[in-house]
C-alpha positions as CSV (number, residue, x, y, z in Angstrom):
1,M,12.1,13.6,28.9
2,L,12.0,11.3,26.1
3,I,9.8,11.9,22.9
4,H,8.8,9.5,21.0
5,T,6.0,11.1,18.6
6,V,6.7,13.6,16.3
7,C,3.2,14.5,16.3
8,S,-0.2,13.0,16.2
9,V,-2.8,12.9,12.9
10,A,-6.2,11.8,12.1
11,F,-7.7,11.1,8.3
12,Y,-11.3,9.9,7.7
13,C,-10.6,6.4,6.0
14,Q,-11.9,6.8,2.1
15,R,-13.1,3.5,2.4
16,C,-15.1,2.8,5.6
17,G,-15.5,6.4,6.7
18,Q,-13.9,5.7,10.4
19,I,-11.6,8.1,12.0
20,H,-8.5,7.1,14.2
21,I,-6.0,9.7,15.8
22,Q,-2.3,7.7,15.2
23,D,0.8,8.9,16.5
24,V,3.7,9.5,14.3
25,P,6.8,8.3,15.8
26,C,10.5,9.2,16.2
27,F,12.8,7.7,14.0
28,S,16.7,7.6,14.3
29,G,17.3,7.9,10.8
30,H,15.0,9.0,7.5
31,Q,12.1,7.0,7.6
32,K,8.9,6.6,5.1
33,F,5.4,4.4,6.2
34,V,2.3,3.9,5.5
35,L,-0.4,4.9,7.6
36,R,-3.9,2.6,7.5
37,C,-7.0,3.0,8.9
38,G,-7.0,1.2,12.3
39,N,-10.6,-0.2,10.8
40,C,-10.2,-1.7,7.5
41,S,-6.4,-1.4,7.0
42,Y,-7.1,0.7,3.7
43,E,-3.8,2.9,3.3
44,Q,-5.0,6.8,4.3
45,A,-1.3,8.3,3.5
46,R,2.3,8.3,3.4
47,I,4.7,9.6,6.0
48,S,8.0,10.9,5.5
49,V,9.9,11.7,9.0
50,R,13.0,13.7,8.6
51,P,15.5,13.6,11.5
52,R,16.2,17.6,12.9
53,K,13.7,18.8,9.7
54,G,10.4,17.4,9.7
55,I,7.7,15.7,8.0
56,A,5.9,15.3,4.7
57,I,2.8,13.7,4.2
58,E,1.6,12.1,1.1
59,I,-2.4,12.1,0.8
60,S,-5.0,11.8,-1.6
61,C,-8.0,13.6,-2.0
62,G,-11.3,11.5,-2.0
63,V,-13.5,14.4,-3.9
64,C,-10.9,15.3,-6.5
65,G,-8.5,12.6,-6.7
66,T,-5.6,15.1,-6.5
67,K,-2.5,13.7,-4.6
68,N,-1.1,16.2,-2.1
69,T,2.1,16.7,-0.6
70,V,1.9,18.7,2.8
71,T,5.4,19.5,5.1
72,Y,5.7,20.5,8.2
73,P,9.3,21.8,9.4
74,L,10.5,20.2,13.0
75,Q,10.2,24.0,14.7
76,I,6.5,24.4,13.6
77,L,5.4,20.8,14.8
78,R,7.0,21.9,18.1
79,R,4.6,24.9,18.7
80,M,1.6,23.1,16.5
81,Q,-1.6,22.4,19.1
82,F,-3.8,21.9,16.1
83,E,-4.3,22.1,12.4
84,K,-6.6,21.0,9.5
85,I,-5.5,19.6,6.3
86,Y,-7.0,20.6,3.0
87,C,-6.8,19.3,-0.6
88,G,-5.0,22.0,-2.4
89,Q,-6.9,21.5,-5.4
90,D,-10.5,21.5,-3.9
91,Q,-9.8,22.7,-0.3
92,F,-11.6,19.8,1.0
93,E,-10.8,18.7,4.3
94,L,-8.7,15.8,4.5
95,G,-7.8,15.5,8.0
96,Y,-6.0,16.7,11.2
97,I,-2.4,17.5,12.5
98,G,-0.8,18.3,16.0
99,H,-1.3,17.1,19.4
100,W,-3.2,13.9,20.2
101,Q,-5.3,15.8,22.9
102,A,-5.7,18.9,21.1
103,I,-7.4,16.4,17.9
104,A,-9.5,14.3,20.3
105,E,-10.8,17.3,21.9
106,F,-12.0,18.6,18.6
107,L,-13.3,15.4,17.5
108,D,-15.2,15.0,20.7
109,F,-16.5,18.7,20.2
110,N,-17.6,17.6,16.4
111,A,-19.5,14.7,17.7
112,A,-21.3,16.5,20.8
113,E,-22.1,19.2,17.9
114,Y,-23.9,16.6,15.6
115,E,-25.6,14.8,18.6
116,A,-26.9,18.2,19.5
117,L,-28.5,18.9,16.3
118,H,-29.5,15.3,15.5
119,P,-31.0,13.9,19.2
120,G,-30.2,10.1,19.6
121,D,-29.1,9.7,15.9
122,E,-25.3,9.4,16.7
123,D,-25.1,5.6,15.9
124,N,-26.1,6.3,12.3
125,F,-23.6,9.1,11.8
126,M,-21.1,6.6,10.5
127,G,-23.0,4.9,8.6
128,R,-23.9,8.1,6.5
129,Q,-20.4,9.0,6.1
130,Q,-19.5,5.7,4.9
131,I,-22.3,6.3,2.1
132,L,-21.1,9.4,1.3
133,L,-17.5,8.7,0.8
134,E,-18.7,5.5,-1.2
135,A,-20.6,7.9,-3.4
136,V,-17.4,10.4,-3.8
137,N,-15.3,7.3,-4.7
138,R,-18.3,6.2,-7.5
139,V,-18.6,9.5,-9.2
140,H,-14.9,9.9,-9.2
141,D,-14.5,6.7,-11.1
142,M,-17.3,7.5,-13.3
143,A,-15.5,10.6,-14.1
144,E,-12.0,8.8,-14.6
145,D,-13.8,6.3,-17.0
146,G,-15.0,9.1,-19.3
147,E,-18.7,8.0,-18.1
148,I,-19.7,11.5,-17.2
149,A,-20.1,13.8,-19.8
150,C,-21.7,17.8,-19.6
151,P,-24.3,18.5,-22.8
152,C,-21.6,21.3,-23.7
153,G,-18.9,18.3,-24.6
154,S,-16.7,18.9,-21.7
155,R,-15.9,16.3,-19.3
156,E,-13.6,18.7,-16.9
157,F,-15.6,19.2,-13.6
158,M,-15.1,20.4,-9.9
159,A,-16.7,18.3,-7.6
160,D,-18.5,19.6,-4.0
161,V,-19.6,17.6,-0.9
162,A,-22.7,18.3,0.8
163,E,-24.6,16.4,3.9
164,D,-26.0,13.9,1.8
165,S,-25.4,14.9,-2.1
166,I,-22.3,15.4,-4.2
167,L,-22.3,18.1,-6.7
168,L,-20.4,18.3,-10.1
169,E,-20.1,21.3,-11.9
170,C,-18.8,21.8,-15.4
171,V,-15.6,24.3,-15.5
172,H,-16.4,25.2,-19.1
173,C,-20.5,26.2,-18.9
174,G,-21.4,25.8,-15.2
175,S,-23.7,23.0,-15.8
176,Y,-24.4,21.2,-12.8
177,A,-25.4,17.6,-11.6
178,V,-26.5,16.3,-8.5
179,F,-25.7,13.0,-7.1
180,P,-28.1,12.0,-3.9
181,A,-26.3,10.2,-1.2
182,G,-27.9,10.2,1.4
183,S,-29.1,6.5,2.0
184,A,-28.3,3.0,0.8
185,E,-30.7,3.1,-1.6
186,E,-29.8,6.5,-3.3
187,L,-26.1,5.3,-3.4
188,R,-27.0,1.9,-5.5
189,C,-28.6,4.9,-8.0
190,I,-24.9,6.3,-8.5
191,G,-23.2,4.3,-11.7
192,P,-23.3,4.4,-15.4
193,E,-26.2,2.6,-15.7
194,F,-28.5,4.8,-14.2
195,P,-29.6,8.5,-15.6
196,F,-28.6,11.3,-14.3
197,E,-29.2,15.3,-15.2
198,F,-27.6,18.3,-15.8
199,L,-29.3,21.4,-14.8
200,L,-28.6,25.0,-16.3
201,P,-30.9,27.9,-14.7
202,D,-33.4,27.8,-17.6
203,R,-33.3,24.2,-18.9
204,V,-32.8,20.7,-17.7
205,W,-30.3,18.1,-19.7
206,K,-30.9,14.3,-19.1
207,R,-28.3,12.1,-19.8
């Protein structure tokens, strides 16, 4: 039997929100290649294949911007059915690795669970994913450009993603700001020209 792939991977595109399962091919020598979204061609990850050793995946987190490198020895890949890949900084879920069929079954299960919770709304799911990803990118760019500052003076934050919003929490005083991102209208209001609030248990801080 000829083995043509090392494993399969799937990552949510940080530009359009789509997810595709893609095979990591075997090579005769040490090779590197860029994994791109099958929908918009946006770069998702860089993969190094090391013959008889395994693979290394370089992928950035869309929430905190951390560049992660995760490695999988060949002996682990041979036994692996399915695993999630997380950001090492904030534990945000970045994607999946394993057998193609196992990843496909997991994605189908997620889609079925969502349809059960939101009957008849499956067509809008990807649209909301795209809005949420764009919101993450905008908030991240604002923080990188110094356009977000806590009332305590800090510009260091931890980010978390909810179903329809982005939460930034100051690492120094615990103040937090919530950026609604459940619709296109709310997305348009995320930017340096729009006001937002930092909240504490006993008072509200306004930008």
